[in-house]
C-alpha positions as CSV (number, residue, x, y, z in Angstrom):
1,M,0.0,0.0,0.0
2,D,1.4,3.4,-1.0
3,R,1.1,5.9,1.8
4,E,3.2,8.1,4.1
5,L,3.4,6.8,7.7
6,G,3.7,9.0,10.7
7,G,5.3,8.4,14.1
8,V,3.7,6.0,16.6
9,G,3.1,8.9,19.0
10,T,3.1,12.7,19.2
11,K,6.7,13.0,20.2
12,V,9.8,11.0,21.4
13,V,10.7,11.9,25.0
14,F,13.5,9.4,25.5
15,E,15.7,7.1,23.5
16,D,18.7,4.9,24.0
17,H,20.0,1.6,22.6
18,R,17.3,-0.5,24.3
19,V,14.1,1.6,24.3
20,R,12.4,4.5,22.6
21,V,9.7,6.3,24.6
22,W,6.9,8.2,23.0
23,V,3.9,10.2,24.3
24,L,0.6,10.2,22.4
25,D,-1.6,13.2,23.2
26,L,-5.0,13.4,21.4
27,A,-7.8,15.9,21.9
28,P,-11.4,14.6,21.8
29,G,-12.1,13.5,18.2
30,E,-8.5,13.8,17.2
31,R,-6.8,11.1,15.1
32,S,-3.1,10.1,15.1
33,A,-1.2,9.7,11.9
34,V,-1.4,6.3,10.3
35,H,1.7,4.6,11.7
36,R,3.5,1.2,11.8
37,H,4.8,-0.4,15.0
38,E,8.4,-1.6,14.1
39,H,9.0,-2.9,17.6
40,D,7.2,-4.8,20.3
41,H,6.0,-2.1,22.8
42,L,4.3,-1.4,26.0
43,L,1.3,0.9,25.9
44,I,0.6,2.7,29.2
45,Q,-2.7,4.5,29.4
46,V,-2.5,7.7,31.5
47,K,-5.7,9.6,31.0
48,G,-8.8,9.9,28.9
49,D,-12.2,8.1,28.7
50,R,-12.4,6.3,25.3
51,I,-9.9,5.3,22.7
52,A,-10.2,3.4,19.4
53,V,-7.7,1.7,17.0
54,E,-8.4,1.6,13.3
55,P,-6.2,-1.1,11.7
56,E,-5.1,-0.8,8.1
57,P,-6.0,-3.7,5.7
58,D,-2.3,-4.7,5.5
59,T,-1.6,-4.7,9.3
60,E,0.5,-7.5,10.6
61,S,-0.9,-7.2,14.1
62,P,-3.1,-9.9,15.7
63,Y,-5.6,-7.0,16.2
64,R,-7.1,-6.8,12.8
65,E,-10.5,-5.3,13.5
66,Y,-11.7,-1.9,14.6
67,F,-11.5,-1.8,18.4
68,E,-12.9,0.8,20.9
69,A,-12.6,0.6,24.6
70,A,-12.8,2.6,27.9
71,V,-9.5,4.0,29.0
72,V,-8.1,2.5,32.2
73,P,-5.5,4.9,33.6
74,G,-2.4,3.0,34.7
75,M,-3.2,-0.1,32.5
76,V,-0.1,-1.5,30.8
77,T,-0.5,-3.7,27.7
78,R,2.3,-5.5,25.8
79,V,1.7,-5.2,22.1
80,P,3.6,-7.2,19.3
81,K,5.2,-5.3,16.5
82,G,3.7,-5.1,13.0
83,G,0.6,-3.2,13.6
84,I,-0.3,-0.5,11.0
85,E,-3.1,1.6,12.4
86,T,-4.6,4.9,13.5
87,A,-5.5,5.8,17.1
88,V,-8.7,7.8,17.5
89,N,-9.8,9.6,20.7
90,T,-13.5,8.7,20.6
91,G,-14.1,10.1,24.1
92,E,-15.0,13.5,25.5
93,Q,-11.7,14.0,27.4
94,P,-8.2,14.5,26.2
95,Y,-6.3,11.1,25.8
96,Y,-2.7,10.6,26.9
97,E,-0.6,7.5,26.8
98,I,3.1,6.5,27.0
99,I,4.5,4.1,24.4
100,V,7.7,2.2,25.2
101,E,9.2,0.6,22.2
102,L,11.4,-2.4,23.1
103,K,14.4,-2.5,20.7
104,S,16.4,-5.6,20.2
105,P,18.9,-6.1,23.0
């Protein structure tokens, strides 16, 4: 598929040889850039009320269908690499998460 991919978050806040840490900050109704997860990562929800993921048809993630859920501040989820997707804040509150990409040791 021919498209330009964005970053997995709003900005990188830390990076070394083992991890890259992003923050994702979305206003209500805001969409992230379409992005690809090149590394396994930890997704840490910080604040918000509802978030959705819209996978692209060529995603390599096990999560292949549109998914929307309530935000659980403090919840940590390990997600495998390969996802090509857009995050959408479907809630009424600002959404904020931390993404910790786990680079190869």
